[in-house]
C-alpha positions in Angstrom: 113.8 126.5 139.7 114.1 124.5 136.5 113.1 125.8 133.1 110.0 123.5 133.1 108.9 124.8 136.5 109.5 128.4 135.3 107.4 127.7 132.1 104.7 126.1 134.2 104.5 129.2 136.4 104.3 131.4 133.3 101.6 129.3 131.7 99.6 129.6 134.9 100.0 133.3 134.7 98.7 133.3 131.1 96.3 130.3 131.3 93.1 132.3 131.8 93.9 134.6 128.9 94.9 131.7 126.6 91.7 129.7 127.5 89.5 132.7 126.7 91.4 133.3 123.4 91.1 129.7 122.4 87.4 129.5 123.3 86.8 132.6 121.1 88.7 131.1 118.2 87.3 127.6 118.5 83.9 128.1 120.2 84.5 124.9 122.1 85.5 124.9 125.8 86.8 121.3 125.8 89.0 121.9 122.7 90.2 125.2 124.2 91.4 123.3 127.3 93.2 120.8 125.1 94.8 123.5 123.1 96.1 125.2 126.3 97.7 121.9 127.2 99.3 121.7 123.7 100.6 125.2 124.2 102.5 124.0 127.2 104.1 121.1 125.4 105.0 123.3 122.4 106.4 126.0 124.6 108.6 123.4 126.3 109.9 122.2 123.0 110.6 125.7 121.8 112.3 126.5 125.1 114.6 123.5 124.6 115.4 124.5 121.0 115.6 128.3 121.2 115.9 129.2 124.9 113.6 131.6 126.7 112.2 134.6 124.9 112.3 138.2 126.2 108.5 138.2 126.6 106.5 135.0 127.0 103.1 136.7 126.2 103.5 137.0 122.5 105.2 133.6 122.2 102.4 131.8 124.0 99.8 133.8 122.1 101.4 132.8 118.8 101.6 129.2 119.8 97.9 129.2 120.9 96.7 130.9 117.7 98.7 128.5 115.5 97.4 125.5 117.4 93.8 126.8 117.0 94.4 127.1 113.3 95.7 123.6 113.1 92.5 122.4 114.8 90.3 124.3 112.5 92.2 123.0 109.4 91.7 119.3 110.5 89.1 117.6 108.4 87.3 116.1 111.4 86.9 119.6 112.9 84.7 120.9 110.1 82.4 117.9 110.3 82.1 117.4 114.0 83.2 120.3 116.1 82.8 123.6 114.2 80.9 126.0 116.5 79.6 123.2 118.7 79.3 125.4 121.8 77.2 128.6 121.9 79.8 131.3 121.6 77.6 133.6 123.6 78.8 131.8 126.7 82.4 132.8 126.2 83.4 135.7 128.5 84.5 138.8 126.7 87.0 139.7 129.4 89.0 137.8 131.9 87.6 140.0 134.7 84.0 140.2 136.0 81.6 141.9 133.7 81.1 145.6 134.2 77.6 147.2 134.5 77.9 148.3 130.9 78.6 144.7 129.8 75.5 143.5 131.8 73.3 146.3 130.2 73.8 145.0 126.7 70.7 143.1 125.8 70.7 139.4 124.9 69.5 140.2 121.4 72.3 142.8 120.8 74.8 140.3 122.2 73.5 137.6 119.8 73.8 139.9 116.8 77.4 140.9 117.8 78.3 137.2 118.1 76.7 136.4 114.7 78.8 139.1 113.1 81.9 137.8 114.9 81.2 134.3 113.6 80.9 135.5 110.1 84.5 136.9 110.1 87.1 134.9 108.2 89.6 133.2 110.5 92.5 135.7 110.1 90.2 138.6 110.7 88.7 137.0 113.7 92.1 136.3 115.2 93.3 139.9 114.7 89.9 141.3 116.0 90.1 139.2 119.1 93.7 140.1 119.9 93.0 143.8 119.4 89.6 144.4 120.8 89.3 141.6 123.4 92.9 141.1 124.4 93.8 144.8 124.1 97.1 144.2 122.1 98.5 146.9 119.9 99.1 146.5 116.2 102.9 145.8 116.6 102.2 143.3 119.5 99.6 141.5 117.3 102.1 141.4 114.4 104.7 139.9 116.7 102.3 137.4 118.2 101.0 136.2 114.8 104.3 136.5 112.8 102.8 139.0 110.4 103.7 142.5 109.3 102.0 145.4 111.0 100.5 146.4 107.6 98.9 143.0 107.3 97.5 143.2 110.8 96.0 146.7 110.0 94.4 145.4 106.8 92.8 142.4 108.6 91.6 144.6 111.5 90.2 147.2 109.1 88.3 144.6 107.2 87.1 142.9 110.3 85.7 146.1 111.8 84.2 147.1 108.5 82.5 143.7 108.2 81.2 143.8 111.7 79.7 147.2 111.1 78.0 146.1 107.9 76.6 143.0 109.7 75.3 145.1 112.6 73.8 147.8 110.3 72.0 145.1 108.4 70.4 143.9 111.6 69.3 147.4 112.7 
């Protein structure tokens, strides 16, 4: 099996997670699909330059988050695509919803998403990786190329801001 075939198999293994992550960060399904394709290209380039990493998960996550950042920074993005898709349609988990997920009312879900949307980009990235992807602080730090202390600060601020937003609504 060639390196490209191996990477293609790895991407298929991580594709669902990467799509969900990108949809949460970009709130646009079509853009998320394009980013996942870009992740494959960038991972192939990195594979040729640096060789295979010990664990592909953090490397692919980092590439995906950085590519989403690049999209958000682009001037055209702010004018035409920012939050173009209702984020409430993005699944919170890769698996089927649990009865608990289904019990959350539409109004509560809308309030949570509004709070999520109000987070600055870095806080949103850390929040998604911790609470929706289930990564630990050191794993997030590795995936984002940040220190663990920085990840903890962003996560603390994100949770604090979400709580404030939800308490205002109550």
